TIFI-701705 format. One record per residue (C-alpha): x, y, z; residue in one letter; residue number from 1; chain. Coordinates in steps of 0.25 Angstrom, whole numbers. Each point is the difference from the previous one (the first is absolute). Layout:
<rec <X, Y, Z>, A, NUM, A>,
...
This chain:
<rec <0, 0, 0>, X, 1, A>,
<rec <11, 9, 3>, X, 2, A>,
<rec <6, -1, -14>, X, 3, A>,
<rec <-13, 6, -6>, X, 4, A>,
<rec <-1, 12, 8>, X, 5, A>,
<rec <10, 9, -8>, X, 6, A>,
<rec <-7, -4, -13>, X, 7, A>,
<rec <-14, 3, 6>, X, 8, A>,
<rec <5, 14, 5>, X, 9, A>,
<rec <6, 3, -14>, X, 10, A>,
<rec <-13, -3, -6>, X, 11, A>,
<rec <-7, 9, 9>, X, 12, A>,
<rec <9, 12, -2>, X, 13, A>,
<rec <-1, -2, -15>, X, 14, A>,
<rec <-15, 0, 1>, X, 15, A>,
<rec <1, 13, 8>, X, 16, A>,
<rec <8, 7, -11>, X, 17, A>,
<rec <-10, 7, -10>, X, 18, A>,
<rec <2, -4, -15>, X, 19, A>,
<rec <5, 12, -8>, X, 20, A>,
<rec <-6, 3, -13>, X, 21, A>,
<rec <9, 6, -10>, X, 22, A>,
<rec <-3, 13, -9>, X, 23, A>,
<rec <9, 6, -10>, X, 24, A>,
<rec <1, 15, 0>, X, 25, A>,
<rec <7, 7, -12>, X, 26, A>,
<rec <3, 15, 0>, X, 27, A>,
<rec <5, 7, -12>, X, 28, A>,
<rec <9, 10, 5>, X, 29, A>,
<rec <3, 4, -15>, X, 30, A>,
<rec <-14, 5, -3>, X, 31, A>,
<rec <-3, 12, 9>, X, 32, A>,
<rec <-15, 4, 1>, X, 33, A>,
<rec <-7, 12, 6>, X, 34, A>,
<rec <5, 7, 13>, X, 35, A>,
<rec <-7, -4, 12>, X, 36, A>,
<rec <-4, 14, 5>, X, 37, A>,
<rec <4, 2, 15>, X, 38, A>,
<rec <-15, 6, 2>, X, 39, A>,
<rec <-5, -15, -2>, X, 40, A>,
<rec <4, -1, 15>, X, 41, A>,
<rec <-8, 12, 4>, X, 42, A>,
<rec <-7, 2, 13>, X, 43, A>,
<rec <-14, 5, 5>, X, 44, A>,
<rec <-3, 8, 12>, X, 45, A>,
<rec <-15, 3, 2>, X, 46, A>,
<rec <-7, 8, 11>, X, 47, A>,
<rec <-6, -14, 5>, X, 48, A>,
<rec <1, -6, 14>, X, 49, A>,
<rec <14, 2, 6>, X, 50, A>,
<rec <7, -1, -13>, X, 51, A>,
<rec <4, 15, 1>, X, 52, A>,
<rec <-4, 5, 14>, X, 53, A>,
<rec <7, -9, 11>, X, 54, A>,
<rec <6, -9, -10>, X, 55, A>,
<rec <9, 10, -7>, X, 56, A>,
<rec <-3, 14, 5>, X, 57, A>,
<rec <0, 2, 15>, X, 58, A>,
<rec <2, 16, 0>, X, 59, A>,
<rec <13, 7, 4>, X, 60, A>,
<rec <-4, 0, 15>, X, 61, A>,
<rec <-1, -15, 1>, X, 62, A>,
<rec <10, -7, 9>, X, 63, A>,
<rec <1, -10, -11>, X, 64, A>,
<rec <13, 4, -7>, X, 65, A>,
<rec <-4, 8, -13>, X, 66, A>,
<rec <5, 10, -10>, X, 67, A>,
<rec <-10, 11, -2>, X, 68, A>,
<rec <-11, -9, 5>, X, 69, A>,
<rec <3, -13, -8>, X, 70, A>,
<rec <5, -12, 7>, X, 71, A>,
<rec <15, -2, -1>, X, 72, A>,
<rec <-1, -15, 1>, X, 73, A>,
<rec <-10, -1, -11>, X, 74, A>,
<rec <7, 10, -9>, X, 75, A>,
<rec <13, -8, 2>, X, 76, A>,
<rec <-6, -13, -4>, X, 77, A>,
<rec <-7, 5, -12>, X, 78, A>,
<rec <13, 6, -5>, X, 79, A>,
<rec <6, -13, 0>, X, 80, A>,
<rec <-10, -4, -10>, X, 81, A>,
<rec <4, 11, -9>, X, 82, A>,
<rec <-14, 4, -1>, X, 83, A>,
<rec <-1, 7, -14>, X, 84, A>,
<rec <-14, 6, 1>, X, 85, A>,
<rec <-11, 3, 10>, X, 86, A>,
<rec <-15, 2, -4>, X, 87, A>,
<rec <-8, 9, 9>, X, 88, A>,
<rec <-11, 4, 5>, X, 89, A>,
<rec <-8, -12, -5>, X, 90, A>,
<rec <-7, -8, -4>, X, 91, A>,
<rec <-15, 3, 3>, X, 92, A>,
<rec <5, 10, 9>, X, 93, A>,
<rec <5, 9, -11>, X, 94, A>,
<rec <-13, 3, -6>, X, 95, A>,
<rec <-5, 6, 14>, X, 96, A>,
<rec <14, 7, 2>, X, 97, A>,
<rec <0, 15, -1>, X, 98, A>,
<rec <15, 4, 0>, X, 99, A>,
<rec <-2, 14, 6>, X, 100, A>,
<rec <-4, -7, 13>, X, 101, A>,
<rec <14, -6, 1>, X, 102, A>,
<rec <9, 13, -1>, X, 103, A>,
<rec <3, 11, 10>, X, 104, A>,
<rec <2, -2, 15>, X, 105, A>,
<rec <-4, -14, 4>, X, 106, A>,
<rec <-8, 5, 12>, X, 107, A>,
<rec <-9, 9, -9>, X, 108, A>,
<rec <-3, -11, -10>, X, 109, A>,
<rec <-15, -5, 0>, X, 110, A>,
<rec <-3, -14, 6>, X, 111, A>,
<rec <-9, -8, -10>, X, 112, A>,
<rec <-6, -14, 1>, X, 113, A>,
<rec <7, -11, -9>, X, 114, A>,
<rec <-14, -5, -5>, X, 115, A>,
<rec <7, -11, -8>, X, 116, A>,
<rec <9, -7, 10>, X, 117, A>,
<rec <-6, -1, 14>, X, 118, A>,
<rec <-8, 13, 2>, X, 119, A>,
<rec <12, 5, 8>, X, 120, A>,
<rec <5, 14, 2>, X, 121, A>,
<rec <10, 5, -11>, X, 122, A>,
<rec <8, 11, 6>, X, 123, A>,
<rec <7, 4, -13>, X, 124, A>,
<rec <13, 0, 8>, X, 125, A>,
<rec <6, -7, -12>, X, 126, A>,
<rec <-1, 9, -12>, X, 127, A>,
<rec <7, 4, -13>, X, 128, A>,
<rec <13, 5, 7>, X, 129, A>,
<rec <1, -12, 10>, X, 130, A>,
<rec <-2, -10, -12>, X, 131, A>,
<rec <11, 7, -7>, X, 132, A>,
<rec <9, -1, 12>, X, 133, A>,
<rec <-2, -15, 0>, X, 134, A>,
<rec <3, -2, -14>, X, 135, A>,
<rec <12, 9, 1>, X, 136, A>,
<rec <5, -8, 12>, X, 137, A>,
<rec <-2, -13, -8>, X, 138, A>,
<rec <7, 5, -12>, X, 139, A>,
<rec <-13, -4, -7>, X, 140, A>,
<rec <-9, 7, -11>, X, 141, A>,
<rec <-14, 5, 3>, X, 142, A>,
<rec <-12, -5, -6>, X, 143, A>,
<rec <-12, 9, 4>, X, 144, A>,
<rec <-14, -4, -2>, X, 145, A>,
<rec <-10, 11, -3>, X, 146, A>,
<rec <-14, 2, 5>, X, 147, A>,
<rec <-10, -2, -12>, X, 148, A>,
<rec <-12, -6, 8>, X, 149, A>,
<rec <-3, 12, 9>, X, 150, A>,
<rec <10, 11, -6>, X, 151, A>,
<rec <0, 9, -11>, X, 152, A>,
<rec <9, 3, -12>, X, 153, A>,
<rec <4, 13, 7>, X, 154, A>,
<rec <4, -7, 13>, X, 155, A>,
<rec <8, -10, -7>, X, 156, A>,
<rec <7, 10, -9>, X, 157, A>,
<rec <3, 9, 12>, X, 158, A>,
<rec <6, -12, 7>, X, 159, A>,
<rec <9, -3, -12>, X, 160, A>,
<rec <4, 14, -1>, X, 161, A>,
<rec <3, 1, 15>, X, 162, A>,
<rec <9, -12, -1>, X, 163, A>,
<rec <7, 3, -13>, X, 164, A>,
<rec <0, 15, -2>, X, 165, A>,
<rec <13, 7, -2>, X, 166, A>,
<rec <-5, 14, -2>, X, 167, A>,
<rec <-5, 11, 9>, X, 168, A>,
<rec <-15, -5, 1>, X, 169, A>,
<rec <-7, 1, 13>, X, 170, A>,
<rec <0, -15, 1>, X, 171, A>,
<rec <15, -1, -1>, X, 172, A>,
<rec <2, 11, 10>, X, 173, A>,
<rec <-10, -7, 9>, X, 174, A>,
<rec <8, -13, -1>, X, 175, A>,
<rec <13, 8, 3>, X, 176, A>,
<rec <-7, 6, 12>, X, 177, A>,
<rec <-3, -15, 5>, X, 178, A>,
<rec <14, -3, -1>, X, 179, A>,
<rec <4, -5, -14>, X, 180, A>,
<rec <4, 11, -9>, X, 181, A>,
<rec <5, -9, -11>, X, 182, A>,
<rec <-11, -8, -8>, X, 183, A>,
<rec <-3, -14, 4>, X, 184, A>,
<rec <4, -11, -10>, X, 185, A>,
<rec <-13, -7, -4>, X, 186, A>,
<rec <4, -12, -8>, X, 187, A>,
<rec <-14, -5, -3>, X, 188, A>,
<rec <-14, 6, 2>, X, 189, A>,
<rec <-13, -8, -1>, X, 190, A>,
<rec <-14, 6, -3>, X, 191, A>,
<rec <-9, -8, 10>, X, 192, A>,
<rec <0, -14, 4>, X, 193, A>,
<rec <-9, -12, -3>, X, 194, A>,
<rec <-10, 9, -7>, X, 195, A>,
<rec <-7, -13, -3>, X, 196, A>,
<rec <-3, -2, 15>, X, 197, A>,
<rec <3, 9, 12>, X, 198, A>,
<rec <5, 11, -8>, X, 199, A>,
<rec <-13, 3, -6>, X, 200, A>,
<rec <-7, -13, -6>, X, 201, A>,
<rec <3, 6, -14>, X, 202, A>,
<rec <0, -6, -14>, X, 203, A>,
<rec <13, 0, -7>, X, 204, A>,
<rec <-5, 10, -11>, X, 205, A>,
<rec <-5, 10, 10>, X, 206, A>,
<rec <13, -1, 8>, X, 207, A>,
<rec <8, 2, -13>, X, 208, A>,
<rec <-7, 13, -2>, X, 209, A>,
<rec <2, 5, 14>, X, 210, A>,
<rec <15, -4, -1>, X, 211, A>,
<rec <2, 8, -13>, X, 212, A>,
<rec <-8, 11, 7>, X, 213, A>,
<rec <9, 0, 12>, X, 214, A>,
<rec <13, -2, -6>, X, 215, A>,
<rec <-2, 12, -9>, X, 216, A>,
<rec <2, 9, 12>, X, 217, A>,
<rec <11, -8, 7>, X, 218, A>,
<rec <11, 9, -4>, X, 219, A>,
<rec <15, -1, 5>, X, 220, A>,
<rec <13, 5, -6>, X, 221, A>,
<rec <5, -10, -10>, X, 222, A>,
<rec <12, -4, 7>, X, 223, A>,
<rec <-8, -4, 13>, X, 224, A>,
<rec <-13, -5, -6>, X, 225, A>,
<rec <-4, -13, 6>, X, 226, A>,
<rec <-4, -12, -9>, X, 227, A>,
<rec <-15, 0, 0>, X, 228, A>,
<rec <-7, -13, 3>, X, 229, A>,
<rec <-15, -4, -4>, X, 230, A>,
<rec <-7, -8, 10>, X, 231, A>,
<rec <-3, -14, -6>, X, 232, A>,
<rec <-7, -13, 2>, X, 233, A>,
<rec <2, -12, 9>, X, 234, A>,
<rec <-1, -15, -1>, X, 235, A>,
<rec <-5, -6, -13>, X, 236, A>,
<rec <-5, 14, -5>, X, 237, A>,
<rec <8, 5, -12>, X, 238, A>,
<rec <-11, 10, -5>, X, 239, A>,
<rec <7, 11, 8>, X, 240, A>,
<rec <13, -2, -6>, X, 241, A>,
<rec <-7, 0, -14>, X, 242, A>,
<rec <-8, 13, 2>, X, 243, A>,
<rec <11, 7, 7>, X, 244, A>,
<rec <11, -3, -10>, X, 245, A>,
<rec <-9, 5, -11>, X, 246, A>,
<rec <-5, 12, 6>, X, 247, A>,
<rec <10, 5, 10>, X, 248, A>,
<rec <13, -3, -7>, X, 249, A>,
<rec <3, 15, -3>, X, 250, A>,
<rec <5, 2, 15>, X, 251, A>,
<rec <2, -14, 6>, X, 252, A>,
<rec <12, -6, 4>, X, 253, A>,
<rec <-6, -12, 6>, X, 254, A>,
<rec <-13, -7, 3>, X, 255, A>,
<rec <-2, -6, 14>, X, 256, A>,
<rec <-5, -14, 4>, X, 257, A>,
<rec <-4, -7, 13>, X, 258, A>,
<rec <0, -14, 3>, X, 259, A>,
<rec <0, -7, 14>, X, 260, A>,
<rec <2, -14, 3>, X, 261, A>,
<rec <-11, -7, 9>, X, 262, A>,
<rec <2, -14, 5>, X, 263, A>,
<rec <-15, -3, -2>, X, 264, A>,
<rec <-3, 10, -11>, X, 265, A>,
<rec <-11, 5, 8>, X, 266, A>,
<rec <0, 14, 6>, X, 267, A>,
<rec <-10, -4, 11>, X, 268, A>,
<rec <9, -11, 5>, X, 269, A>,
<rec <14, 1, -5>, X, 270, A>,
<rec <7, -10, 8>, X, 271, A>,
<rec <10, 1, 12>, X, 272, A>,
<rec <13, 6, 0>, X, 273, A>,
<rec <6, -11, 10>, X, 274, A>,
<rec <-4, -14, 3>, X, 275, A>,
<rec <-5, -2, -14>, X, 276, A>,
<rec <-1, -14, -6>, X, 277, A>,
<rec <8, -4, -12>, X, 278, A>,
<rec <-12, 1, -9>, X, 279, A>,
<rec <1, 15, 3>, X, 280, A>,
<rec <15, 1, -3>, X, 281, A>,
<rec <-3, -7, -13>, X, 282, A>,
<rec <-12, 10, -4>, X, 283, A>,
<rec <8, 12, 4>, X, 284, A>,
<rec <12, -4, -9>, X, 285, A>,
<rec <-10, -4, -11>, X, 286, A>,
<rec <-7, 13, 2>, X, 287, A>,
<rec <12, 9, 0>, X, 288, A>,
<rec <5, -6, -13>, X, 289, A>,
<rec <-12, 5, -7>, X, 290, A>,
<rec <7, 14, 0>, X, 291, A>,
<rec <8, -5, -12>, X, 292, A>,
<rec <-13, -3, -8>, X, 293, A>,
<rec <-6, 14, 4>, X, 294, A>,
<rec <13, 7, -4>, X, 295, A>,
<rec <0, -8, -13>, X, 296, A>,
<rec <-14, 4, -4>, X, 297, A>,
<rec <2, 14, 3>, X, 298, A>,
<rec <13, 1, -7>, X, 299, A>,
<rec <-6, -6, -12>, X, 300, A>,
<rec <-10, 12, 0>, X, 301, A>,
<rec <11, 10, 2>, X, 302, A>,
<rec <8, -7, -12>, X, 303, A>,
<rec <-12, 2, -9>, X, 304, A>,
<rec <-3, 15, 5>, X, 305, A>,
<rec <14, 4, 3>, X, 306, A>,
<rec <10, -7, -9>, X, 307, A>,
<rec <11, 10, 3>, X, 308, A>,
<rec <-1, -4, 15>, X, 309, A>,
<rec <-1, 14, 5>, X, 310, A>,
<rec <-10, -4, 11>, X, 311, A>,
<rec <5, -9, 12>, X, 312, A>,
<rec <-9, -10, 7>, X, 313, A>,
<rec <1, 4, 15>, X, 314, A>,
<rec <-5, -10, 10>, X, 315, A>,
<rec <-1, 10, 11>, X, 316, A>,
<rec <-7, -9, 10>, X, 317, A>,
<rec <3, -15, 2>, X, 318, A>,
<rec <2, -10, 11>, X, 319, A>,
<rec <-7, -10, 9>, X, 320, A>,
<rec <-13, 4, 7>, X, 321, A>,
<rec <-4, -9, 11>, X, 322, A>,
<rec <-11, 1, 11>, X, 323, A>,
<rec <4, 10, 10>, X, 324, A>,
<rec <7, -4, 13>, X, 325, A>,
<rec <-10, -3, 11>, X, 326, A>,
<rec <-2, 11, 10>, X, 327, A>,
<rec <5, 11, -9>, X, 328, A>,
<rec <-8, 11, -7>, X, 329, A>,
<rec <-5, -6, -12>, X, 330, A>,
<rec <2, 13, -8>, X, 331, A>,
<rec <15, -1, 3>, X, 332, A>,
<rec <3, -12, -8>, X, 333, A>,
<rec <10, -6, 9>, X, 334, A>,
<rec <5, -14, -3>, X, 335, A>,
<rec <12, -9, 3>, X, 336, A>,
<rec <11, -1, -10>, X, 337, A>,
<rec <5, -14, -3>, X, 338, A>,
<rec <10, -8, -9>, X, 339, A>,
<rec <-12, -2, -9>, X, 340, A>,
<rec <0, 15, -2>, X, 341, A>,
<rec <14, 0, -4>, X, 342, A>,
<rec <-2, -11, -10>, X, 343, A>,
<rec <-12, 9, -6>, X, 344, A>,
<rec <9, 12, 0>, X, 345, A>,
<rec <11, -7, -8>, X, 346, A>,
<rec <-9, -7, -9>, X, 347, A>,
<rec <-6, 14, -4>, X, 348, A>,
<rec <14, 6, -1>, X, 349, A>,
<rec <4, -11, -11>, X, 350, A>,
<rec <-13, 3, -7>, X, 351, A>,
<rec <3, 15, 0>, X, 352, A>,
<rec <14, -3, -6>, X, 353, A>,
<rec <-6, -8, -11>, X, 354, A>,
<rec <-8, 12, -4>, X, 355, A>,
<rec <10, 10, 2>, X, 356, A>,
<rec <-2, 8, -13>, X, 357, A>,
<rec <-14, 4, 5>, X, 358, A>,
<rec <0, -2, 15>, X, 359, A>,
<rec <8, 11, 4>, X, 360, A>,
<rec <-5, 3, 14>, X, 361, A>,
<rec <-8, -8, 11>, X, 362, A>,
<rec <-3, 3, 14>, X, 363, A>,
<rec <-3, -11, 10>, X, 364, A>,
<rec <-11, 3, 11>, X, 365, A>,
<rec <5, 4, 9>, X, 366, A>,
<rec <13, 5, 7>, X, 367, A>,
<rec <-3, -1, 15>, X, 368, A>,
<rec <-10, -7, 8>, X, 369, A>,
<rec <-10, -1, -11>, X, 370, A>,
<rec <-3, -13, -9>, X, 371, A>,
<rec <13, -6, -6>, X, 372, A>,
<rec <9, 9, 9>, X, 373, A>,
<rec <15, 1, -1>, X, 374, A>,
<rec <0, 4, 15>, X, 375, A>,
<rec <-8, -2, 12>, X, 376, A>,
<rec <0, 10, 12>, X, 377, A>,
<rec <-6, 0, 14>, X, 378, A>,
<rec <3, 12, 8>, X, 379, A>,
<rec <16, 1, 1>, X, 380, A>,
<rec <2, -14, -6>, X, 381, A>,
<rec <2, -4, -15>, X, 382, A>,
<rec <2, -12, -7>, X, 383, A>,
<rec <3, -4, -15>, X, 384, A>,
<rec <-9, -9, -7>, X, 385, A>,
<rec <3, -11, -10>, X, 386, A>,
<rec <-5, 9, -11>, X, 387, A>,
<rec <10, 10, 4>, X, 388, A>,
<rec <11, -11, -1>, X, 389, A>,
<rec <-5, -3, -14>, X, 390, A>,
<rec <1, 14, -4>, X, 391, A>,
<rec <14, 2, 5>, X, 392, A>,
<rec <5, -13, -7>, X, 393, A>,
<rec <-5, 5, -13>, X, 394, A>,
<rec <7, 14, 1>, X, 395, A>,
<rec <10, -4, -11>, X, 396, A>,
<rec <-11, 0, -10>, X, 397, A>,
<rec <-3, 14, 1>, X, 398, A>,
<rec <4, 7, -13>, X, 399, A>,
<rec <6, -13, -4>, X, 400, A>,
<rec <-1, -5, -15>, X, 401, A>,
<rec <-9, -12, -1>, X, 402, A>,
<rec <5, -13, -6>, X, 403, A>,
<rec <-8, -11, -7>, X, 404, A>,
<rec <-2, -13, 8>, X, 405, A>,
<rec <-5, -13, -4>, X, 406, A>,
<rec <-5, -11, 9>, X, 407, A>,
<rec <0, -14, -5>, X, 408, A>,
<rec <-6, -12, 8>, X, 409, A>,
<rec <-6, 9, 10>, X, 410, A>,
<rec <-7, -7, 11>, X, 411, A>,
<rec <-15, 2, 3>, X, 412, A>,
<rec <-6, 3, 14>, X, 413, A>,
<rec <-13, -7, 0>, X, 414, A>,
<rec <-13, 0, 9>, X, 415, A>,
<rec <-14, -5, -3>, X, 416, A>,
<rec <2, -2, -14>, X, 417, A>,
<rec <6, 14, -3>, X, 418, A>,
<rec <15, 3, -2>, X, 419, A>,
<rec <10, 12, 0>, X, 420, A>,
<rec <14, 1, -4>, X, 421, A>,
<rec <9, -5, 11>, X, 422, A>,
<rec <12, 9, -4>, X, 423, A>,
<rec <-1, 15, -4>, X, 424, A>,
<rec <13, 7, -5>, X, 425, A>,
<rec <5, 13, -4>, X, 426, A>,
<rec <14, 5, -4>, X, 427, A>,
<rec <6, 13, -3>, X, 428, A>,
<rec <14, 7, -1>, X, 429, A>,
<rec <0, 10, 11>, X, 430, A>,
<rec <7, 14, 0>, X, 431, A>,
<rec <12, -7, 7>, X, 432, A>,
<rec <2, -8, -12>, X, 433, A>,
<rec <-3, -13, 6>, X, 434, A>,
<rec <-11, -10, -5>, X, 435, A>,
<rec <-11, -2, 11>, X, 436, A>,
<rec <-10, -12, 0>, X, 437, A>,
<rec <-12, 0, 9>, X, 438, A>,
<rec <-7, -14, 3>, X, 439, A>,
<rec <-13, -3, 7>, X, 440, A>,
<rec <-5, -13, 4>, X, 441, A>,
<rec <-15, 0, 1>, X, 442, A>,
<rec <-1, -14, 6>, X, 443, A>,
<rec <-1, 0, 15>, X, 444, A>,
<rec <5, -15, 2>, X, 445, A>,
<rec <10, -3, -11>, X, 446, A>,
<rec <14, 6, -3>, X, 447, A>,
<rec <4, 1, -14>, X, 448, A>,
<rec <14, -1, -7>, X, 449, A>,
<rec <2, 10, -11>, X, 450, A>,
<rec <12, -1, -9>, X, 451, A>,
<rec <4, 14, -5>, X, 452, A>,
<rec <6, 3, -14>, X, 453, A>,
<rec <4, 14, -3>, X, 454, A>,
<rec <2, 2, -15>, X, 455, A>,
<rec <11, 10, -3>, X, 456, A>,
<rec <7, -1, 13>, X, 457, A>,
<rec <7, -9, 9>, X, 458, A>,
<rec <-8, -5, 12>, X, 459, A>,
<rec <10, -7, 10>, X, 460, A>,
<rec <-9, 3, 12>, X, 461, A>,
<rec <-11, 9, 6>, X, 462, A>,
<rec <-1, 7, 13>, X, 463, A>,
<rec <-11, 7, 7>, X, 464, A>,
<rec <-12, -2, 10>, X, 465, A>,
<rec <-11, -9, 2>, X, 466, A>,
<rec <-13, 2, 8>, X, 467, A>,
<rec <-8, -11, 5>, X, 468, A>,
<rec <-5, -7, 13>, X, 469, A>,
<rec <-6, -13, 5>, X, 470, A>,
<rec <-14, 6, 1>, X, 471, A>,
<rec <-9, 6, -11>, X, 472, A>,
<rec <-4, 11, 9>, X, 473, A>,
<rec <13, 3, 6>, X, 474, A>,
<rec <1, 14, 5>, X, 475, A>,
<rec <7, 10, 9>, X, 476, A>,
<rec <-6, 5, 13>, X, 477, A>,
<rec <5, 10, 10>, X, 478, A>,
<rec <3, -12, 9>, X, 479, A>,
<rec <8, -6, -11>, X, 480, A>,
<rec <3, 10, -11>, X, 481, A>,
<rec <11, -8, -7>, X, 482, A>,
<rec <-8, -13, -1>, X, 483, A>,
<rec <1, 1, -16>, X, 484, A>,
<rec <11, 7, -7>, X, 485, A>,
<rec <9, -3, -12>, X, 486, A>,
<rec <11, -9, 1>, X, 487, A>,
<rec <13, 0, -8>, X, 488, A>,
<rec <0, -10, -12>, X, 489, A>,
<rec <11, -5, -9>, X, 490, A>,
<rec <2, -11, -11>, X, 491, A>,
<rec <12, -3, -9>, X, 492, A>,
<rec <0, -8, -13>, X, 493, A>,
<rec <4, -14, 1>, X, 494, A>,
<rec <3, -9, -12>, X, 495, A>,
<rec <-3, 12, -9>, X, 496, A>,
<rec <-14, 1, 5>, X, 497, A>,
<rec <-5, 11, 10>, X, 498, A>,
<rec <-11, -5, 8>, X, 499, A>,
<rec <-8, 9, 10>, X, 500, A>,
<rec <-9, -7, 11>, X, 501, A>,
<rec <-12, 8, 2>, X, 502, A>,
<rec <-7, -3, 13>, X, 503, A>,
<rec <-15, -2, 1>, X, 504, A>,
<rec <-8, 13, 1>, X, 505, A>,
<rec <12, 9, -2>, X, 506, A>,
<rec <5, 13, -7>, X, 507, A>,
<rec <14, 0, -4>, X, 508, A>,
<rec <9, 11, -7>, X, 509, A>,
<rec <14, -3, -4>, X, 510, A>,
<rec <11, 7, -8>, X, 511, A>,
<rec <7, -9, -11>, X, 512, A>,
<rec <15, 0, 2>, X, 513, A>,
<rec <10, -5, -11>, X, 514, A>,
């Protein structure tokens, strides 16, 4: 009996080792594609819940360390992401925001009610100047969303003049009196938000007429004039892209689009952020991969109406949306952020890269404490989420040149008769000259071997980071803020073949080394 024990033990160990499927990934480094605009990694900060107040803005008199009211810890963490762009003040909030309420001495600003998000008081403590303080601290560009829903052409035109005027107008002098003699740099300006819904329940034709009306009066010096954005459609609806690309092309740099991933696909009961079954991991992955289909359909419309590709397709709201955390204000949209969210983020990054010629800007919803947040705060405490780590891992792709990728023999992650690709991949040559490869394994149970071939460049090894965990809903807490974070990863070629072992439910970004 003793003689057989080692054999039985060896069989047990072998049975415990997962079988690795093998996928072949080819990258053609000699055929550069479109540049992946850094603004694809844009962020979104709306006056919603504690996304701005408490989460980022604590005021200059707070005991929490801050710079001109903005939390030093949050700003420092966001700078590590090289945040290229911030969208503000909404969202639905934008179409009830009157900019003059947010300038001048904070103690004299009117207090309003945030009717969209929780019915809580809106102090207007964060207004135009405070927002530009934030983006200047981050080294980011500004994307300002104008009030079409309850505003007027005059109000919107005066805001653009207040922000951008270089002359001696009364508005420019008022801006100087309020502490900023030089014009603000406004990279993008949108006319309204979700005009099909909370922005006014409009038809695209009616919105197009309003857009042309308003933009006629949005005047700024040519050298500082922002790129103008028309508020487009969502989900499967391409009618907004069709109408707007035909009727507003005279003064439109981009058409926006919104798509959120819900595990159940039902707004009434979306699904839990933590403690979810594998079926909801699968449905979330399958749901977020629809982004590719939505982009393809809208890009086909743009290619027909705008063959010169002057108009960009801006996904300026996207991310996961779950049932709110029990015990929190339902209007604050607070949800936990897990490994699943990092996988969703990375899958979308790879999709955006594949459409880099049209998708020139996106904004995840949202930066802090709201929906798929980068950061969660509680009083003076702060933690980084798995989504934050995904963004940081993908920093090399900002302004990188996309490269064609081909996956041969890809695995399929299946459940209940449905399947999604097991491996998602993207590659680009970054500004540092290196080729970077991003890999996502959607399968939460099985690891996969990926053999990498880079045409036009030697590939002796790869080095980078991998983000994974034992549990599908692994997340950081204030008690354990480092529960999930990236780990170093490297692999070297052997026998002329470079193989990367991608763990189950993992996000990986590596640089190719010769």
